[in-house]
C-alpha positions in Angstrom: 78.4 112.2 124.5 75.2 113.9 123.5 75.3 116.0 126.6 78.2 118.0 125.2 78.2 117.2 121.4 75.8 117.0 118.5 75.5 113.7 116.7 75.3 114.9 113.0 75.6 111.3 111.6 75.7 107.9 113.1 78.8 107.8 115.3 79.9 111.4 114.2 79.9 113.9 117.0 80.8 117.6 116.7 80.9 120.4 119.2 83.1 122.9 121.1 84.3 121.7 124.5 87.3 122.6 126.7 90.3 120.3 126.9 89.3 118.8 130.3 86.0 117.6 128.9 87.6 116.5 125.6 90.2 114.3 127.4 87.4 112.7 129.5 85.3 112.1 126.4 88.2 110.6 124.5 88.9 108.2 127.4 85.3 107.1 127.3 85.4 106.7 123.5 88.5 104.5 123.7 86.8 102.5 126.4 83.6 102.0 124.4 85.4 101.4 121.1 87.4 98.4 122.3 89.0 96.9 119.2 87.2 99.4 117.0 88.7 102.6 115.4 88.2 106.1 116.6 89.4 109.5 115.3 89.4 112.8 117.2 89.9 116.2 115.5 90.1 119.1 117.9 91.1 122.8 118.0 94.8 123.4 118.7 97.2 126.3 118.7 99.4 126.6 115.6 99.2 127.4 112.0 96.7 124.7 111.1 94.6 125.4 114.2 93.6 121.7 114.6 95.1 118.5 115.8 94.3 114.8 115.2 94.2 111.9 117.7 93.7 108.3 116.5 92.9 105.0 118.2 93.5 101.7 116.5 93.4 103.2 113.1 95.5 102.5 110.0 95.6 106.1 109.0 98.2 108.0 111.1 98.7 111.8 111.6 102.1 112.9 110.4 103.7 116.3 111.0 105.2 117.7 107.8 106.8 121.1 108.4 104.2 122.2 110.9 101.2 120.9 109.0 99.6 117.7 110.2 98.5 115.4 107.4 96.9 112.0 107.5 99.0 109.2 106.1 97.1 106.4 104.5 99.0 103.2 104.0 99.0 102.1 100.4 97.8 98.6 99.6 100.4 96.6 97.6 98.9 94.7 94.8 99.8 91.1 94.9 100.2 89.5 91.5 98.7 86.1 90.8 101.6 83.8 89.9 99.2 81.6 87.9 98.6 84.4 85.4 101.1 84.9 82.6 103.4 87.9 82.8 103.8 90.4 80.0 101.7 92.0 77.4 98.4 90.4 76.4 97.6 89.9 72.7 94.9 92.6 72.8 97.3 95.1 74.3 99.9 94.2 71.6 97.3 94.8 68.8 96.3 98.1 70.4 99.8 99.3 70.9 101.3 98.3 67.5 98.2 98.8 65.4 98.2 95.4 63.7 96.9 92.0 64.5 99.3 89.7 66.3 99.5 86.5 64.5 98.8 83.3 66.3 101.3 80.4 66.0 99.0 78.5 63.7 98.4 81.5 61.4 102.2 82.1 61.3 102.7 78.4 60.2 100.1 78.7 57.5 101.6 81.9 56.2 105.1 80.3 56.0 103.6 77.3 54.1 101.9 79.6 51.6 105.1 81.5 50.9 107.2 78.3 50.2 107.1 77.3 46.5 105.7 73.8 45.9 108.1 71.5 44.0 
């Protein structure tokens, strides 16, 4: 690889090679990568003037109206069923601007309001 390209960082190679050399280098990269990931960005004709090739990568190039973009899959957050759903007491206080009364405090308040006989 270093015969045709410069290694600017660990595992990152840049350079300007013709398509025949690029295809041979890409085949060698795939062979050496095995189950690992690889990404190739190369010059291409078109408005964007570059093209992407991926190997065993979650990010996929997608053509949108002639422009190639990389689509990253979003990670779905899995909620813990053991945690209670809904607003927490702190968020209720923050949102409504007053202290949310606990059940024990509410019972004390009701007992204070009832007249003793």
